[in-house]
C-alpha positions as CSV (number, residue, x, y, z in Angstrom):
1,X,-31.4,-57.8,9.7
2,X,-34.4,-60.0,10.6
3,X,-35.4,-60.4,7.0
4,X,-31.9,-61.3,6.0
5,X,-31.8,-64.1,8.5
6,X,-35.2,-65.4,7.3
7,X,-34.1,-65.2,3.7
8,X,-30.8,-67.0,4.5
9,X,-32.7,-69.8,6.3
10,X,-35.2,-70.2,3.5
11,X,-32.4,-70.3,0.9
12,X,-30.5,-72.9,2.9
13,X,-33.7,-75.1,3.1
14,X,-34.4,-74.8,-0.6
15,X,-30.9,-75.4,-1.7
16,X,-30.5,-78.2,0.7
17,X,-33.2,-80.1,-1.1
18,X,-31.1,-79.8,-4.3
19,X,-28.1,-81.7,-3.0
20,X,-27.7,-85.1,-4.5
21,X,-25.8,-88.2,-3.4
22,X,-23.2,-88.0,-6.2
23,X,-19.7,-86.7,-5.8
24,X,-18.5,-85.7,-2.4
25,X,-21.9,-84.8,-1.0
26,X,-22.6,-86.5,2.3
27,X,-25.3,-89.2,2.3
28,X,-28.0,-88.8,4.9
29,X,-28.0,-92.2,6.7
30,X,-31.7,-91.8,7.6
31,X,-32.7,-91.0,4.0
32,X,-30.0,-92.5,1.7
33,X,-32.3,-92.4,-1.4
34,X,-33.4,-88.8,-0.9
35,X,-37.1,-89.6,-0.5
36,X,-37.6,-86.4,1.6
37,X,-36.5,-84.3,-1.4
38,X,-39.2,-85.9,-3.6
39,X,-42.2,-85.4,-1.3
40,X,-43.7,-82.9,-3.8
41,X,-44.5,-85.9,-6.0
42,X,-47.1,-87.2,-3.5
43,X,-50.5,-87.0,-5.0
44,X,-49.3,-86.7,-8.6
45,X,-50.0,-89.2,-11.3
46,X,-46.8,-91.2,-12.1
47,X,-47.5,-90.7,-15.8
48,X,-47.3,-86.9,-15.4
49,X,-44.0,-86.6,-13.5
50,X,-40.5,-86.3,-14.9
51,X,-37.8,-87.9,-12.9
52,X,-34.1,-87.3,-13.3
53,X,-32.5,-89.8,-15.7
54,X,-29.8,-90.8,-13.1
55,X,-32.3,-91.4,-10.3
56,X,-32.2,-95.0,-9.0
57,X,-35.9,-95.6,-8.6
58,X,-38.6,-98.3,-8.7
59,X,-42.3,-97.7,-9.3
60,X,-44.4,-100.1,-7.2
61,X,-48.1,-100.4,-8.0
62,X,-50.7,-102.4,-6.0
63,X,-50.2,-105.6,-8.0
64,X,-46.5,-105.2,-8.8
65,X,-44.2,-108.1,-7.9
66,X,-40.9,-106.8,-6.5
67,X,-37.7,-108.3,-5.4
68,X,-36.9,-108.4,-1.7
69,X,-33.4,-107.1,-2.1
70,X,-32.6,-103.9,-0.1
71,X,-30.9,-101.1,-2.1
72,X,-30.5,-98.2,0.3
73,X,-30.1,-95.5,-2.4
74,X,-33.1,-96.7,-4.5
75,X,-36.2,-94.6,-4.3
76,X,-39.4,-96.8,-4.2
77,X,-42.3,-94.8,-5.6
78,X,-45.6,-96.4,-4.4
79,X,-48.7,-95.8,-6.6
80,X,-52.4,-96.8,-6.2
81,X,-54.5,-98.4,-8.9
82,X,-55.1,-95.0,-10.6
83,X,-51.4,-94.3,-10.9
84,X,-51.4,-91.7,-8.1
85,X,-48.2,-91.5,-6.0
86,X,-49.1,-92.5,-2.5
87,X,-45.8,-93.2,-0.9
88,X,-42.0,-92.8,-1.1
89,X,-39.4,-95.0,0.7
90,X,-35.8,-96.1,0.4
91,X,-34.9,-99.6,-0.5
């Protein structure tokens, strides 16, 4: 029984990360762009990652000029001068 509970909890966590913001899925007000679901990208080179085609994202390098508009469901992917992903945020 104990293993079943642990497996169920693990499955819920893994599948919970797969939920998107399209359709009737609820939007997490504290993470409207789903940044927490993309934390595995941290430390990767932006040129080596594949992002979903429908992802509303913006790559921001150290010298990138960006607009100041706030788009809650947009994922900002911050990179360093070497193209390594160093931060994720909504906006």
